[in-house]
C-alpha positions in Angstrom: -0.1 -0.2 -0.3 2.8 2.1 0.0 4.0 4.7 2.6 1.6 7.0 4.6 2.2 9.7 2.3 2.3 8.1 -0.9 -0.7 5.7 -0.7 -1.4 3.9 -3.6 -4.0 0.6 -4.9 -2.3 -2.9 -4.7 -4.3 -4.0 -7.4 -3.7 -3.3 -11.1 -6.4 -2.5 -12.9 -9.4 -2.9 -10.1 -12.8 -1.5 -11.0 -14.2 -2.7 -14.2 -14.3 -0.8 -17.3 -18.0 -1.0 -17.4 -19.5 -0.1 -14.0 -22.9 -1.1 -14.5 -22.6 -4.8 -16.0 -25.2 -6.9 -14.5 -23.6 -10.3 -15.1 -20.4 -9.1 -13.8 -21.9 -7.6 -10.9 -23.8 -10.8 -9.9 -20.9 -12.8 -10.5 -18.8 -10.4 -8.2 -21.6 -10.8 -5.7 -21.8 -14.8 -5.9 -18.0 -14.9 -5.5 -17.8 -12.3 -2.5 -20.6 -14.6 -0.9 -18.9 -18.0 -1.6 -15.5 -17.0 -0.2 -16.5 -14.8 2.4 -14.6 -11.7 1.0 -15.1 -8.5 3.0 -15.7 -6.2 -0.2 -14.6 -6.0 -3.6 -11.4 -4.7 -3.4 -10.2 -8.3 -2.4 -11.7 -9.9 -5.4 -10.0 -7.2 -7.5 -6.7 -8.3 -5.7 -7.2 -11.9 -6.6 -7.8 -10.9 -10.4 -4.7 -8.9 -10.3 -2.6 -11.5 -9.5 -4.3 -13.7 -11.8 -3.8 -11.5 -14.4 0.0 -11.0 -13.6 0.4 -14.8 -13.9 -1.6 -14.9 -17.2 0.6 -12.3 -18.7 3.9 -14.1 -17.6 2.4 -17.4 -19.2 1.5 -15.4 -22.3 4.9 -13.9 -22.6 6.8 -17.4 -22.2 4.5 -18.6 -24.8 5.3 -16.1 -27.2 9.0 -17.1 -27.1 10.8 -19.4 -29.0 11.3 -23.0 -27.9 14.7 -22.5 -27.1 14.4 -19.2 -25.2 11.3 -20.7 -23.2 13.1 -24.0 -22.2 15.1 -22.5 -19.1 12.2 -20.3 -17.7 9.1 -22.5 -18.2 9.9 -24.9 -15.5 10.9 -22.7 -12.6 7.5 -20.6 -13.3 5.4 -23.8 -13.3 7.2 -24.7 -10.3 6.4 -21.7 -8.4 2.7 -22.2 -9.5 2.6 -25.6 -8.0 4.3 -24.4 -4.8 1.7 -21.8 -4.6 -1.0 -24.3 -5.1 -2.5 -22.7 -8.5 -1.9 -25.7 -10.6 -1.8 -29.8 -9.8 1.0 -30.7 -11.8 4.3 -29.4 -13.1 3.8 -31.0 -16.3 0.9 -29.3 -17.5 1.2 -27.6 -20.8 1.5 -23.8 -20.4 -1.7 -23.4 -22.4 -3.5 -24.9 -19.2 -2.3 -21.8 -17.2 -4.0 -19.3 -19.4 -7.3 -21.3 -18.4 -6.9 -20.5 -14.9 -9.8 -18.6 -13.3 -10.0 -16.2 -10.1 -11.5 -19.2 -7.9 -7.7 -20.7 -8.2 -6.3 -17.7 -6.4 -9.5 -17.6 -3.9 -9.2 -21.3 -3.1 -5.6 -20.4 -1.8 -6.6 -18.0 0.6 -6.3 -19.0 4.5 -9.8 -18.0 5.0 -11.1 -20.9 2.4 -8.5 -23.4 3.4 -9.8 -23.0 7.0 -13.5 -23.9 6.0 -12.3 -26.5 3.8 -10.3 -28.1 6.5 -13.3 -27.8 8.6 -11.9 -25.6 11.4 -14.6 -23.3 10.7 -18.2 -23.7 9.5 -18.7 -20.5 7.3 -16.2 -18.4 5.5 -17.5 -15.6 7.8 -16.5 -17.4 10.8 -13.0 -18.3 9.6 -12.5 -14.7 8.9 -13.3 -13.7 12.3 -11.0 -16.6 13.8 -8.1 -15.5 12.0 -8.9 -11.6 12.9 -8.9 -12.5 16.5 -5.7 -14.7 16.4 -7.0 -18.2 16.8 -5.4 -19.5 13.6 -1.7 -20.5 13.5 0.4 -21.8 10.5 3.1 -24.1 11.9 2.5 -22.4 15.5 2.7 -18.7 14.0 -0.5 -16.7 14.2 -1.7 -15.3 11.3 -4.0 -12.5 11.3 -4.6 -11.7 7.7 -7.4 -14.0 5.9 -6.0 -13.1 2.6 -2.9 -14.7 3.3 -2.0 -17.4 0.2 -1.2 -20.2 1.9 1.7 -22.5 -0.1 1.1 -26.3 -0.7 3.6 -27.1 1.8 2.2 -25.2 4.7 -1.2 -26.4 4.1 -1.2 -29.3 6.6 0.5 -27.1 9.3 -2.7 -25.2 9.7 -4.1 -25.2 13.3 -5.8 -23.2 16.1 -3.1 -21.1 17.9 -1.5 -22.9 21.0 -3.1 -20.4 23.5 -6.6 -20.4 22.1 -9.5 -21.7 23.6 -10.3 -23.6 20.6 -7.1 -25.4 20.6 -8.2 -27.7 23.6 -11.6 -28.5 22.2 -10.3 -29.3 18.8 -7.2 -32.1 20.2 -9.5 -34.8 21.3 -11.6 -34.6 18.4 -8.4 -34.6 16.1 -7.1 -37.5 18.1 -10.1 -39.7 17.7 -10.3 -39.0 14.0 -6.7 -40.4 13.2 
């Protein structure tokens, strides 16, 4: 967001070009409800990140095979580590078909709901904001935190959270 004197938006093209596009407004509202987003700015940030990924993939595709070879694998490995793609060996064309849902699924708020630590995205957001969620023992207070693939199984309740004592017996019984 920049310094205090020089604030700037952290999404590229944020607002839609056509403000009253009914279909886009309904789609945004549906995504906000499904993923528990606070405002449309969070959705615009996800779209901006996706746009950067797609631009990079397009620039790689426009290169010759010799130029592309050393750059393609590290790019796909990074996307795999972040969890945006399921396999490193997919063709680069498939990266172009990524959706904003791929980015929204990697948010901490969404992963907590999918793992069953919270019932709804709104409850997950509140648990994160109040410091009840930790990754690898470290509290994370940002619901928009993009969880890498290697940290996904290390998400739990914070050690001194009142939820940690309630969840421990249930976790032991399910194993």
